[in-house]
Residue, then its C-alpha position, 0 to 999 in steps of 0.5 A: m141835303a139837310k132837312k129843314n128844322n120846322v120851328k113852329k111859331p108860338r101862336e099869337m094871342s088876339r086882341r081879345a084873349l090877351s085882354h082876358h089874360e091880363k084880366a086874370q093876372r089882375r085878378q091873382r094880383w088883387v087876391f094875393f094882396g087882398g090875401i095879405g091885407v086880410i092877414l095883416a089885419v088880422v095881425l093889427i086886430i091881434l096886436g091892438g086887443w094886445f096893445a090895449g088889454e096887455y101893453m097899455p095896463l101894464h105900463a098906465t101909471v097908477m101912482t106919482v110921487y114927487d116927480k117919479s112915476f110907478s107904473n101898473q106893472f111895478f105895483i104887479d111886482t109889488l103884490v108878486v113879492y107880498g103875495k108870495i109871502q102872505g098868500t094870494e087870497n089876501l091880495t085883494s085885501m092888500a092892495s090898498s095898503i100896498l099902494d100906500q107902502i109904495k108910497q111910503n118907501e118913496i117918500i123915505r127914500v127922498e127924504a132920507e137923501k137929505l139927511g145923507i142916507v142913500v142906499t145904492d141900487q148894487e146895495a139893494i140888488d144884493y139885498v135881493a139876493t138873499t131874499g129868493f125873490d126875483v131881481n126887478d125894479a119892485s123888489i129892488e125899491l122894496s129892499r131899498a127901503s128896508i135897508i134905508i129905514t134900518k140905517l135911519q133907526e141905527e145911524y141917524f135916530g139911534s145916535q140922538v138917544s142916550k144909552t142910559d138914563m134916570q130910572y125907577l123900579v115900579k112894583a104896582m097891582l090894583v085891588e079891590g078896596a081900601s081894606i085890601a089895599e090896607t092888608c097888602k101895605q101892612q104885609l109889604l112893611a112886615g116883610g111880605d113877597f109883593a108877588e104873592l100878594v099880587e097872586k092873592y089879591a090882584v084883579d087887574t090883568t097886567s098885574k097878575g101877568n107880571s107878578g106886579d113887577y114893572g121893572w126898571h124903566p125911566m119915568d115916562v115908559f110907565e105911563n103906558s105900562l101902568a095902563s092908568t092914567l091916575a096910577y101914572g100920575y102918582i108915580s109921576g107926580p110931586d108926592m111920590k117918595v121913593g121907597e113909599i108904599n102908597i094906597s091912597v090912588s082910587d081908580e074908578t076907570v080900570r075894568k076888572q073881571v070880577g064883580y059881586w051880586l046881591i040878587r032878590v028873586n021876586d016872583r017864578p012865573d014858571e020853572t024856566s023864568v024868573d022876576v029878579t031884582a038884582l045890584l052888581v057892585s065893584n067889590e066885596e066890601l062895598a056889597k057888604e055895606i049895600r046888603t045892610k042898607l037893603l036889609n034895613g029897608e032902604d030902596p032897591t032902586v035908589l041904591a041900584g042907580e048909584y051903585t049897580q054895574f049891570n045894565a037892567t033890561t027895564s028902565v028902572p035901576g036894578e029891576l031886570g024883570v022877567i027872565t028865562s034861563s036862556e038868557s043866561i047872565s053868568t054861571i053863578f047868576d044862573e045857578y042861584a036865581f034859576n035855583q027852585d030852592t032859592p027863597l022868594d023876597e029875600w037878598s041873597e048873600v054877597i055872591k063873587d062873580e068871576e065871568v063879570y066885568t066891572q070897573g074901579g079899584v084901588w091901587v097898591i103902588w111901591v117905587e122901591d128904587e131909583e138910579a141914575d145913569k143907568e144903562l137902558s134896556t134894549e126894548d127901551y132903547n129901541n122904543y125911544v129910537s122908534k119914537l124919534y123916527n116915528e114922529w119923523l115920518a109923521g112930518i115927512n109925509s105931511a109935508a109930502t101930501e100936495y106931492v102925492k098922486s094916485e091914478i090907479t082906477e078900479k080897472l087897473l087894480n083889478f087887472a094888477i091883481s089878476k095878472a099877480t095871482d097868476e104869476i104866484v100860482s104858476a110860480l108855486s106850481t113850479q117849486 
């Protein structure tokens, strides 16, 4: 007879034990869900910090132009492009001008479209590919602006400028005074070489640099190249005659690096100081005339008040007072004034000084030739195109003022500069 299996029934929990077990399970659930809650809280804090510290500053609007908003990320990407070209050390100083450039590019894009000039995204992307920069919204817009400006100048404004114009061949130089100007005129009439005379007599920097040959240009170009309103006033005025050499244009406004001293050492308090009266005069001829007057007993204070171009350290014209060798005026002045052999109470000979600047001279101007419908030089043509473009640019900028809103803050600006700098440094370190 088989044995019965004695199956032991599980012991039932008492009501008290059951209550204790349920409480333990509830505690475990609370611990579990509490742990999850803590983790979620930490994640939320991290995400919140990232959102406030990274996401928000990156997506904040820094500028609105017309109806287009530009984010700080766009600004950062633009900074990166410029920073890779010019270096991170310039980002802070460049930031303001780069913001202005973003504004300028958008104004140009909108206004150029009204003139029928449009650059597609693909054109801009293809252009970016030639530069080696990353393709993003900022590099695309920079490329688009570059292409638009080129099209405006070459196609739109370039078509408005004639390739030929009435032009003149001008030669000119500034000399010290009337007698030298007359000498130059007579030598030119006798077949002298203008460039050789410039080398010998010219005192203005421009003429020395171009040998006095200002080239073939339309008349209005000479207004800037001559750097003298009086000289330009002659060649563009009714008295100008082609082929005639003019020496009547006296110009007291131009500066030249040469002058002439008349010096009197009055006393030597010690070996390193002198009491001096001195006049600095514009040209040698005038200096000789003044010296004659001084030797004839005319008042140096009165003459200095009328002619000297050196600001004395005292309130009395021409009276420099006591000066020391450490107060160097110029090499040649010091060599004379502090020379122990220089006699007291005697006026010096006229002393030429090429370290000092004086104003005044006489122009020798020769409008050598003229030609109608002469082809413009590339430089002059481009300058005319640029002038039209710049006038248009000034007009659209003025009209767009009310449609531009800057929302950049110092905090956003500093954030952008920091981010751009880090990105540039990282990119350079991997090259």
